[in-house]
PyMOL Python script that loads the backbone (N, CA, C, O; Angstrom):
from pymol import cmd

cmd.read_pdbstr("""\
ATOM      1  N   MET A   1    -119.812 -16.250  25.186  1.00  0.00           N
ATOM      2  CA  MET A   1    -120.545 -17.194  24.354  1.00  0.00           C
ATOM      3  C   MET A   1    -121.231 -18.208  25.272  1.00  0.00           C
ATOM      4  O   MET A   1    -120.616 -18.711  26.212  1.00  0.00           O
ATOM      5  N   THR A   2    -122.509 -18.507  25.000  1.00  0.00           N
ATOM      6  CA  THR A   2    -123.242 -19.499  25.776  1.00  0.00           C
ATOM      7  C   THR A   2    -123.380 -20.766  24.952  1.00  0.00           C
ATOM      8  O   THR A   2    -123.000 -20.799  23.781  1.00  0.00           O
ATOM      9  N   ASP A   3    -123.925 -21.813  25.566  1.00  0.00           N
ATOM     10  CA  ASP A   3    -124.151 -23.061  24.841  1.00  0.00           C
ATOM     11  C   ASP A   3    -125.137 -22.869  23.695  1.00  0.00           C
ATOM     12  O   ASP A   3    -125.163 -23.673  22.763  1.00  0.00           O
ATOM     13  N   GLU A   4    -125.943 -21.820  23.752  1.00  0.00           N
ATOM     14  CA  GLU A   4    -126.938 -21.572  22.723  1.00  0.00           C
ATOM     15  C   GLU A   4    -126.445 -20.616  21.639  1.00  0.00           C
ATOM     16  O   GLU A   4    -127.169 -20.363  20.676  1.00  0.00           O
ATOM     17  N   THR A   5    -125.251 -20.088  21.770  1.00  0.00           N
ATOM     18  CA  THR A   5    -124.701 -19.188  20.772  1.00  0.00           C
ATOM     19  C   THR A   5    -124.383 -19.969  19.506  1.00  0.00           C
ATOM     20  O   THR A   5    -123.611 -20.926  19.558  1.00  0.00           O
ATOM     21  N   PRO A   6    -124.956 -19.588  18.375  1.00  0.00           N
ATOM     22  CA  PRO A   6    -124.632 -20.276  17.117  1.00  0.00           C
ATOM     23  C   PRO A   6    -123.156 -20.069  16.772  1.00  0.00           C
ATOM     24  O   PRO A   6    -122.635 -18.959  16.882  1.00  0.00           O
ATOM     25  N   ILE A   7    -122.497 -21.132  16.359  1.00  0.00           N
ATOM     26  CA  ILE A   7    -121.083 -21.033  16.018  1.00  0.00           C
ATOM     27  C   ILE A   7    -120.858 -21.261  14.533  1.00  0.00           C
ATOM     28  O   ILE A   7    -121.699 -21.834  13.840  1.00  0.00           O
ATOM     29  N   CYS A   8    -119.735 -20.813  14.070  1.00  0.00           N
ATOM     30  CA  CYS A   8    -119.345 -20.927  12.672  1.00  0.00           C
ATOM     31  C   CYS A   8    -119.278 -22.392  12.244  1.00  0.00           C
ATOM     32  O   CYS A   8    -118.871 -23.256  13.021  1.00  0.00           O
ATOM     33  N   SER A   9    -119.680 -22.661  11.006  1.00  0.00           N
ATOM     34  CA  SER A   9    -119.671 -24.021  10.459  1.00  0.00           C
ATOM     35  C   SER A   9    -118.319 -24.439   9.897  1.00  0.00           C
ATOM     36  O   SER A   9    -118.145 -25.601   9.530  1.00  0.00           O
ATOM     37  N   ALA A  10    -117.356 -23.523   9.820  1.00  0.00           N
ATOM     38  CA  ALA A  10    -116.035 -23.867   9.291  1.00  0.00           C
ATOM     39  C   ALA A  10    -115.369 -24.900  10.206  1.00  0.00           C
ATOM     40  O   ALA A  10    -115.463 -24.811  11.430  1.00  0.00           O
ATOM     41  N   LYS A  11    -114.709 -25.861   9.606  1.00  0.00           N
ATOM     42  CA  LYS A  11    -114.078 -26.944  10.350  1.00  0.00           C
ATOM     43  C   LYS A  11    -113.117 -26.388  11.400  1.00  0.00           C
ATOM     44  O   LYS A  11    -112.206 -25.622  11.085  1.00  0.00           O
ATOM     45  N   GLY A  12    -113.336 -26.784  12.642  1.00  0.00           N
ATOM     46  CA  GLY A  12    -112.471 -26.399  13.741  1.00  0.00           C
ATOM     47  C   GLY A  12    -112.722 -25.030  14.327  1.00  0.00           C
ATOM     48  O   GLY A  12    -112.117 -24.682  15.341  1.00  0.00           O
ATOM     49  N   CYS A  13    -113.592 -24.243  13.725  1.00  0.00           N
ATOM     50  CA  CYS A  13    -113.865 -22.892  14.224  1.00  0.00           C
ATOM     51  C   CYS A  13    -114.896 -22.962  15.351  1.00  0.00           C
ATOM     52  O   CYS A  13    -115.897 -23.670  15.247  1.00  0.00           O
ATOM     53  N   ARG A  14    -114.640 -22.225  16.417  1.00  0.00           N
ATOM     54  CA  ARG A  14    -115.564 -22.181  17.557  1.00  0.00           C
ATOM     55  C   ARG A  14    -116.033 -20.754  17.828  1.00  0.00           C
ATOM     56  O   ARG A  14    -116.530 -20.452  18.913  1.00  0.00           O
ATOM     57  N   VAL A  15    -115.872 -19.877  16.835  1.00  0.00           N
ATOM     58  CA  VAL A  15    -116.245 -18.468  16.970  1.00  0.00           C
ATOM     59  C   VAL A  15    -117.740 -18.299  16.709  1.00  0.00           C
ATOM     60  O   VAL A  15    -118.335 -19.041  15.928  1.00  0.00           O
ATOM     61  N   ALA A  16    -118.328 -17.320  17.370  1.00  0.00           N
ATOM     62  CA  ALA A  16    -119.758 -17.043  17.180  1.00  0.00           C
ATOM     63  C   ALA A  16    -120.044 -16.683  15.728  1.00  0.00           C
ATOM     64  O   ALA A  16    -119.290 -15.942  15.098  1.00  0.00           O
ATOM     65  N   ALA A  17    -121.136 -17.213  15.213  1.00  0.00           N
ATOM     66  CA  ALA A  17    -121.557 -16.949  13.833  1.00  0.00           C
ATOM     67  C   ALA A  17    -122.154 -15.553  13.717  1.00  0.00           C
ATOM     68  O   ALA A  17    -122.807 -15.060  14.637  1.00  0.00           O
ATOM     69  N   VAL A  18    -121.918 -14.929  12.571  1.00  0.00           N
ATOM     70  CA  VAL A  18    -122.464 -13.613  12.262  1.00  0.00           C
ATOM     71  C   VAL A  18    -123.324 -13.686  11.000  1.00  0.00           C
ATOM     72  O   VAL A  18    -124.231 -12.875  10.813  1.00  0.00           O
ATOM     73  N   TRP A  19    -123.035 -14.660  10.140  1.00  0.00           N
ATOM     74  CA  TRP A  19    -123.678 -14.779   8.833  1.00  0.00           C
ATOM     75  C   TRP A  19    -124.387 -16.117   8.674  1.00  0.00           C
ATOM     76  O   TRP A  19    -123.985 -17.120   9.262  1.00  0.00           O
ATOM     77  N   VAL A  20    -125.448 -16.118   7.872  1.00  0.00           N
ATOM     78  CA  VAL A  20    -126.123 -17.339   7.440  1.00  0.00           C
ATOM     79  C   VAL A  20    -125.893 -17.461   5.943  1.00  0.00           C
ATOM     80  O   VAL A  20    -126.174 -16.529   5.189  1.00  0.00           O
ATOM     81  N   LEU A  21    -125.381 -18.607   5.512  1.00  0.00           N
ATOM     82  CA  LEU A  21    -125.199 -18.892   4.095  1.00  0.00           C
ATOM     83  C   LEU A  21    -126.266 -19.908   3.711  1.00  0.00           C
ATOM     84  O   LEU A  21    -126.205 -21.065   4.125  1.00  0.00           O
ATOM     85  N   ALA A  22    -127.239 -19.477   2.924  1.00  0.00           N
ATOM     86  CA  ALA A  22    -128.327 -20.354   2.487  1.00  0.00           C
ATOM     87  C   ALA A  22    -127.914 -20.990   1.161  1.00  0.00           C
ATOM     88  O   ALA A  22    -127.480 -20.301   0.238  1.00  0.00           O
ATOM     89  N   TRP A  23    -128.054 -22.299   1.082  1.00  0.00           N
ATOM     90  CA  TRP A  23    -127.616 -23.001  -0.122  1.00  0.00           C
ATOM     91  C   TRP A  23    -128.546 -24.145  -0.455  1.00  0.00           C
ATOM     92  O   TRP A  23    -129.413 -24.531   0.328  1.00  0.00           O
ATOM     93  N   ASN A  24    -128.331 -24.679  -1.661  1.00  0.00           N
ATOM     94  CA  ASN A  24    -129.172 -25.744  -2.177  1.00  0.00           C
ATOM     95  C   ASN A  24    -128.355 -26.526  -3.202  1.00  0.00           C
ATOM     96  O   ASN A  24    -127.732 -25.936  -4.085  1.00  0.00           O
ATOM     97  N   ASN A  25    -128.358 -27.834  -3.084  1.00  0.00           N
ATOM     98  CA  ASN A  25    -127.723 -28.699  -4.082  1.00  0.00           C
ATOM     99  C   ASN A  25    -128.835 -29.153  -5.029  1.00  0.00           C
ATOM    100  O   ASN A  25    -129.655 -29.993  -4.658  1.00  0.00           O
ATOM    101  N   PRO A  26    -128.873 -28.609  -6.241  1.00  0.00           N
ATOM    102  CA  PRO A  26    -129.987 -28.902  -7.147  1.00  0.00           C
ATOM    103  C   PRO A  26    -130.083 -30.368  -7.569  1.00  0.00           C
ATOM    104  O   PRO A  26    -131.127 -30.798  -8.061  1.00  0.00           O
ATOM    105  N   LYS A  27    -129.027 -31.127  -7.386  1.00  0.00           N
ATOM    106  CA  LYS A  27    -129.076 -32.549  -7.741  1.00  0.00           C
ATOM    107  C   LYS A  27    -129.861 -33.368  -6.720  1.00  0.00           C
ATOM    108  O   LYS A  27    -130.367 -34.443  -7.040  1.00  0.00           O
ATOM    109  N   ILE A  28    -129.961 -32.855  -5.481  1.00  0.00           N
ATOM    110  CA  ILE A  28    -130.647 -33.639  -4.442  1.00  0.00           C
ATOM    111  C   ILE A  28    -131.759 -32.890  -3.702  1.00  0.00           C
ATOM    112  O   ILE A  28    -132.528 -33.504  -2.962  1.00  0.00           O
ATOM    113  N   HIS A  29    -131.852 -31.566  -3.895  1.00  0.00           N
ATOM    114  CA  HIS A  29    -132.865 -30.782  -3.194  1.00  0.00           C
ATOM    115  C   HIS A  29    -133.857 -30.179  -4.183  1.00  0.00           C
ATOM    116  O   HIS A  29    -133.504 -29.875  -5.322  1.00  0.00           O
ATOM    117  N   THR A  30    -135.089 -30.009  -3.741  1.00  0.00           N
ATOM    118  CA  THR A  30    -136.071 -29.289  -4.550  1.00  0.00           C
ATOM    119  C   THR A  30    -135.634 -27.819  -4.631  1.00  0.00           C
ATOM    120  O   THR A  30    -134.926 -27.349  -3.740  1.00  0.00           O
ATOM    121  N   PRO A  31    -136.036 -27.088  -5.669  1.00  0.00           N
ATOM    122  CA  PRO A  31    -135.559 -25.711  -5.854  1.00  0.00           C
ATOM    123  C   PRO A  31    -135.817 -24.775  -4.672  1.00  0.00           C
ATOM    124  O   PRO A  31    -135.011 -23.882  -4.412  1.00  0.00           O
ATOM    125  N   GLU A  32    -136.913 -24.963  -3.963  1.00  0.00           N
ATOM    126  CA  GLU A  32    -137.229 -24.066  -2.847  1.00  0.00           C
ATOM    127  C   GLU A  32    -136.519 -24.429  -1.541  1.00  0.00           C
ATOM    128  O   GLU A  32    -136.516 -23.635  -0.600  1.00  0.00           O
ATOM    129  N   ARG A  33    -135.929 -25.602  -1.476  1.00  0.00           N
ATOM    130  CA  ARG A  33    -135.257 -26.059  -0.249  1.00  0.00           C
ATOM    131  C   ARG A  33    -134.005 -25.231   0.009  1.00  0.00           C
ATOM    132  O   ARG A  33    -133.248 -24.946  -0.920  1.00  0.00           O
ATOM    133  N   ARG A  34    -133.780 -24.841   1.266  1.00  0.00           N
ATOM    134  CA  ARG A  34    -132.582 -24.111   1.655  1.00  0.00           C
ATOM    135  C   ARG A  34    -131.934 -24.787   2.861  1.00  0.00           C
ATOM    136  O   ARG A  34    -132.542 -24.934   3.921  1.00  0.00           O
ATOM    137  N   LYS A  35    -130.709 -25.186   2.668  1.00  0.00           N
ATOM    138  CA  LYS A  35    -129.877 -25.671   3.756  1.00  0.00           C
ATOM    139  C   LYS A  35    -129.093 -24.451   4.239  1.00  0.00           C
ATOM    140  O   LYS A  35    -128.984 -23.467   3.508  1.00  0.00           O
ATOM    141  N   THR A  36    -128.549 -24.496   5.445  1.00  0.00           N
ATOM    142  CA  THR A  36    -127.798 -23.341   5.940  1.00  0.00           C
ATOM    143  C   THR A  36    -126.490 -23.751   6.578  1.00  0.00           C
ATOM    144  O   THR A  36    -126.386 -24.788   7.233  1.00  0.00           O
ATOM    145  N   TRP A  37    -125.514 -22.924   6.372  1.00  0.00           N
ATOM    146  CA  TRP A  37    -124.257 -22.959   7.110  1.00  0.00           C
ATOM    147  C   TRP A  37    -124.160 -21.618   7.808  1.00  0.00           C
ATOM    148  O   TRP A  37    -124.667 -20.608   7.320  1.00  0.00           O
ATOM    149  N   LEU A  38    -123.502 -21.622   8.953  1.00  0.00           N
ATOM    150  CA  LEU A  38    -123.255 -20.384   9.681  1.00  0.00           C
ATOM    151  C   LEU A  38    -121.797 -20.011   9.516  1.00  0.00           C
ATOM    152  O   LEU A  38    -120.936 -20.882   9.389  1.00  0.00           O
ATOM    153  N   ALA A  39    -121.518 -18.718   9.519  1.00  0.00           N
ATOM    154  CA  ALA A  39    -120.135 -18.272   9.326  1.00  0.00           C
ATOM    155  C   ALA A  39    -119.800 -17.089  10.225  1.00  0.00           C
ATOM    156  O   ALA A  39    -120.624 -16.203  10.452  1.00  0.00           O
ATOM    157  N   CYS A  40    -118.566 -17.097  10.731  1.00  0.00           N
ATOM    158  CA  CYS A  40    -118.034 -15.933  11.421  1.00  0.00           C
ATOM    159  C   CYS A  40    -117.505 -14.977  10.353  1.00  0.00           C
ATOM    160  O   CYS A  40    -117.494 -15.314   9.169  1.00  0.00           O
ATOM    161  N   GLU A  41    -117.069 -13.788  10.765  1.00  0.00           N
ATOM    162  CA  GLU A  41    -116.525 -12.819   9.798  1.00  0.00           C
ATOM    163  C   GLU A  41    -115.342 -13.406   9.039  1.00  0.00           C
ATOM    164  O   GLU A  41    -115.232 -13.225   7.826  1.00  0.00           O
ATOM    165  N   GLU A  42    -114.455 -14.108   9.743  1.00  0.00           N
ATOM    166  CA  GLU A  42    -113.236 -14.635   9.126  1.00  0.00           C
ATOM    167  C   GLU A  42    -113.522 -15.678   8.043  1.00  0.00           C
ATOM    168  O   GLU A  42    -112.809 -15.729   7.041  1.00  0.00           O
ATOM    169  N   HIS A  43    -114.550 -16.509   8.227  1.00  0.00           N
ATOM    170  CA  HIS A  43    -114.797 -17.622   7.311  1.00  0.00           C
ATOM    171  C   HIS A  43    -115.919 -17.390   6.306  1.00  0.00           C
ATOM    172  O   HIS A  43    -116.174 -18.253   5.466  1.00  0.00           O
ATOM    173  N   ARG A  44    -116.590 -16.250   6.372  1.00  0.00           N
ATOM    174  CA  ARG A  44    -117.714 -15.993   5.455  1.00  0.00           C
ATOM    175  C   ARG A  44    -117.295 -16.098   3.994  1.00  0.00           C
ATOM    176  O   ARG A  44    -117.960 -16.775   3.210  1.00  0.00           O
ATOM    177  N   GLU A  45    -116.224 -15.452   3.624  1.00  0.00           N
ATOM    178  CA  GLU A  45    -115.796 -15.450   2.228  1.00  0.00           C
ATOM    179  C   GLU A  45    -115.385 -16.856   1.772  1.00  0.00           C
ATOM    180  O   GLU A  45    -115.764 -17.289   0.684  1.00  0.00           O
ATOM    181  N   HIS A  46    -114.625 -17.557   2.586  1.00  0.00           N
ATOM    182  CA  HIS A  46    -114.170 -18.911   2.230  1.00  0.00           C
ATOM    183  C   HIS A  46    -115.358 -19.862   2.029  1.00  0.00           C
ATOM    184  O   HIS A  46    -115.425 -20.575   1.028  1.00  0.00           O
ATOM    185  N   LEU A  47    -116.282 -19.866   2.978  1.00  0.00           N
ATOM    186  CA  LEU A  47    -117.440 -20.756   2.861  1.00  0.00           C
ATOM    187  C   LEU A  47    -118.335 -20.342   1.687  1.00  0.00           C
ATOM    188  O   LEU A  47    -118.892 -21.197   0.999  1.00  0.00           O
ATOM    189  N   SER A  48    -118.471 -19.039   1.461  1.00  0.00           N
ATOM    190  CA  SER A  48    -119.263 -18.558   0.321  1.00  0.00           C
ATOM    191  C   SER A  48    -118.643 -19.009  -0.991  1.00  0.00           C
ATOM    192  O   SER A  48    -119.355 -19.449  -1.894  1.00  0.00           O
ATOM    193  N   GLN A  49    -117.333 -18.905  -1.106  1.00  0.00           N
ATOM    194  CA  GLN A  49    -116.651 -19.343  -2.328  1.00  0.00           C
ATOM    195  C   GLN A  49    -116.799 -20.840  -2.540  1.00  0.00           C
ATOM    196  O   GLN A  49    -117.027 -21.292  -3.662  1.00  0.00           O
ATOM    197  N   PHE A  50    -116.668 -21.615  -1.462  1.00  0.00           N
ATOM    198  CA  PHE A  50    -116.813 -23.071  -1.547  1.00  0.00           C
ATOM    199  C   PHE A  50    -118.169 -23.441  -2.140  1.00  0.00           C
ATOM    200  O   PHE A  50    -118.257 -24.260  -3.054  1.00  0.00           O
ATOM    201  N   LEU A  51    -119.218 -22.829  -1.611  1.00  0.00           N
ATOM    202  CA  LEU A  51    -120.568 -23.109  -2.114  1.00  0.00           C
ATOM    203  C   LEU A  51    -120.797 -22.487  -3.487  1.00  0.00           C
ATOM    204  O   LEU A  51    -121.468 -23.075  -4.336  1.00  0.00           O
ATOM    205  N   GLY A  52    -120.244 -21.308  -3.702  1.00  0.00           N
ATOM    206  CA  GLY A  52    -120.453 -20.587  -4.947  1.00  0.00           C
ATOM    207  C   GLY A  52    -119.874 -21.286  -6.166  1.00  0.00           C
ATOM    208  O   GLY A  52    -120.531 -21.341  -7.206  1.00  0.00           O
ATOM    209  N   VAL A  53    -118.671 -21.818  -6.068  1.00  0.00           N
ATOM    210  CA  VAL A  53    -118.057 -22.482  -7.234  1.00  0.00           C
ATOM    211  C   VAL A  53    -118.819 -23.741  -7.624  1.00  0.00           C
ATOM    212  O   VAL A  53    -118.711 -24.201  -8.760  1.00  0.00           O
ATOM    213  N   ARG A  54    -119.573 -24.293  -6.712  1.00  0.00           N
ATOM    214  CA  ARG A  54    -120.387 -25.475  -6.988  1.00  0.00           C
ATOM    215  C   ARG A  54    -121.789 -25.103  -7.458  1.00  0.00           C
ATOM    216  O   ARG A  54    -122.579 -25.972  -7.827  1.00  0.00           O
ATOM    217  N   GLY A  55    -122.093 -23.801  -7.443  1.00  0.00           N
ATOM    218  CA  GLY A  55    -123.414 -23.343  -7.854  1.00  0.00           C
ATOM    219  C   GLY A  55    -124.477 -23.574  -6.797  1.00  0.00           C
ATOM    220  O   GLY A  55    -125.668 -23.579  -7.109  1.00  0.00           O
ATOM    221  N   PHE A  56    -124.061 -23.766  -5.541  1.00  0.00           N
ATOM    222  CA  PHE A  56    -125.006 -24.066  -4.458  1.00  0.00           C
ATOM    223  C   PHE A  56    -125.471 -22.826  -3.705  1.00  0.00           C
ATOM    224  O   PHE A  56    -126.590 -22.811  -3.192  1.00  0.00           O
ATOM    225  N   LEU A  57    -124.647 -21.789  -3.624  1.00  0.00           N
ATOM    226  CA  LEU A  57    -124.947 -20.626  -2.790  1.00  0.00           C
ATOM    227  C   LEU A  57    -126.138 -19.853  -3.340  1.00  0.00           C
ATOM    228  O   LEU A  57    -126.168 -19.493  -4.517  1.00  0.00           O
ATOM    229  N   LYS A  58    -127.116 -19.601  -2.479  1.00  0.00           N
ATOM    230  CA  LYS A  58    -128.320 -18.880  -2.871  1.00  0.00           C
ATOM    231  C   LYS A  58    -128.406 -17.502  -2.221  1.00  0.00           C
ATOM    232  O   LYS A  58    -128.911 -16.562  -2.834  1.00  0.00           O
ATOM    233  N   ASP A  59    -127.915 -17.370  -0.978  1.00  0.00           N
ATOM    234  CA  ASP A  59    -128.038 -16.099  -0.274  1.00  0.00           C
ATOM    235  C   ASP A  59    -127.074 -16.065   0.909  1.00  0.00           C
ATOM    236  O   ASP A  59    -126.760 -17.099   1.499  1.00  0.00           O
ATOM    237  N   VAL A  60    -126.609 -14.855   1.249  1.00  0.00           N
ATOM    238  CA  VAL A  60    -125.798 -14.620   2.438  1.00  0.00           C
ATOM    239  C   VAL A  60    -126.484 -13.503   3.204  1.00  0.00           C
ATOM    240  O   VAL A  60    -126.665 -12.402   2.686  1.00  0.00           O
ATOM    241  N   VAL A  61    -126.867 -13.794   4.447  1.00  0.00           N
ATOM    242  CA  VAL A  61    -127.667 -12.873   5.246  1.00  0.00           C
ATOM    243  C   VAL A  61    -127.064 -12.768   6.642  1.00  0.00           C
ATOM    244  O   VAL A  61    -126.588 -13.758   7.196  1.00  0.00           O
ATOM    245  N   LEU A  62    -127.087 -11.571   7.204  1.00  0.00           N
ATOM    246  CA  LEU A  62    -126.665 -11.428   8.597  1.00  0.00           C
ATOM    247  C   LEU A  62    -127.540 -12.318   9.481  1.00  0.00           C
ATOM    248  O   LEU A  62    -128.755 -12.385   9.301  1.00  0.00           O
ATOM    249  N   LEU A  63    -126.916 -12.986  10.420  1.00  0.00           N
ATOM    250  CA  LEU A  63    -127.651 -13.864  11.331  1.00  0.00           C
ATOM    251  C   LEU A  63    -128.759 -13.097  12.051  1.00  0.00           C
ATOM    252  O   LEU A  63    -129.845 -13.630  12.280  1.00  0.00           O
ATOM    253  N   SER A  64    -128.481 -11.855  12.404  1.00  0.00           N
ATOM    254  CA  SER A  64    -129.483 -11.038  13.107  1.00  0.00           C
ATOM    255  C   SER A  64    -130.706 -10.736  12.235  1.00  0.00           C
ATOM    256  O   SER A  64    -131.773 -10.417  12.759  1.00  0.00           O
ATOM    257  N   ASP A  65    -130.559 -10.834  10.918  1.00  0.00           N
ATOM    258  CA  ASP A  65    -131.667 -10.583   9.989  1.00  0.00           C
ATOM    259  C   ASP A  65    -132.347 -11.859   9.490  1.00  0.00           C
ATOM    260  O   ASP A  65    -133.384 -11.791   8.830  1.00  0.00           O
ATOM    261  N   TRP A  66    -131.775 -13.009   9.799  1.00  0.00           N
ATOM    262  CA  TRP A  66    -132.266 -14.291   9.281  1.00  0.00           C
ATOM    263  C   TRP A  66    -133.529 -14.722   9.996  1.00  0.00           C
ATOM    264  O   TRP A  66    -133.600 -14.703  11.225  1.00  0.00           O
ATOM    265  N   ASP A  67    -134.503 -15.103   9.233  1.00  0.00           N
ATOM    266  CA  ASP A  67    -135.734 -15.663   9.785  1.00  0.00           C
ATOM    267  C   ASP A  67    -135.980 -16.975   9.069  1.00  0.00           C
ATOM    268  O   ASP A  67    -136.510 -16.985   7.958  1.00  0.00           O
ATOM    269  N   ALA A  68    -135.602 -18.083   9.691  1.00  0.00           N
ATOM    270  CA  ALA A  68    -135.683 -19.405   9.069  1.00  0.00           C
ATOM    271  C   ALA A  68    -137.122 -19.781   8.708  1.00  0.00           C
ATOM    272  O   ALA A  68    -137.327 -20.669   7.881  1.00  0.00           O
ATOM    273  N   ARG A  69    -138.102 -19.141   9.297  1.00  0.00           N
ATOM    274  CA  ARG A  69    -139.490 -19.461   8.969  1.00  0.00           C
ATOM    275  C   ARG A  69    -139.834 -19.061   7.542  1.00  0.00           C
ATOM    276  O   ARG A  69    -140.806 -19.551   6.967  1.00  0.00           O
ATOM    277  N   ASP A  70    -139.019 -18.154   6.969  1.00  0.00           N
ATOM    278  CA  ASP A  70    -139.275 -17.710   5.591  1.00  0.00           C
ATOM    279  C   ASP A  70    -138.721 -18.686   4.566  1.00  0.00           C
ATOM    280  O   ASP A  70    -138.932 -18.506   3.366  1.00  0.00           O
ATOM    281  N   VAL A  71    -138.024 -19.701   5.013  1.00  0.00           N
ATOM    282  CA  VAL A  71    -137.396 -20.652   4.081  1.00  0.00           C
ATOM    283  C   VAL A  71    -138.289 -21.836   3.867  1.00  0.00           C
ATOM    284  O   VAL A  71    -137.939 -22.746   3.117  1.00  0.00           O
TER     285      VAL A  71
END
""", "prot")
cmd.dss("prot")
cmd.show_as("cartoon", "prot")
cmd.util.cbc("prot")
cmd.orient("prot")
C-alpha cells in the first residue's frame, strides 16, 4: 500500500478500499449530488447497511470501475 492507495472509510480501518459507496442526504444535498465513502471487502456490507437504513445509499461500485467525473 502506498500513501496514494485509497483506504476504507470504516472507523479505524487501514485496509485498501475496493468499493465506492455513493450516497446523498436528501435533507441537505441536491438530488444529483453524490458523496462517497470507500470500503474494503470486510466493511462494504456494514457501511452499505448504515447508509441504506437512512435512505442515503444510491450506488455501490467497484473502485476500479468508479469514474468520479460522472458524478
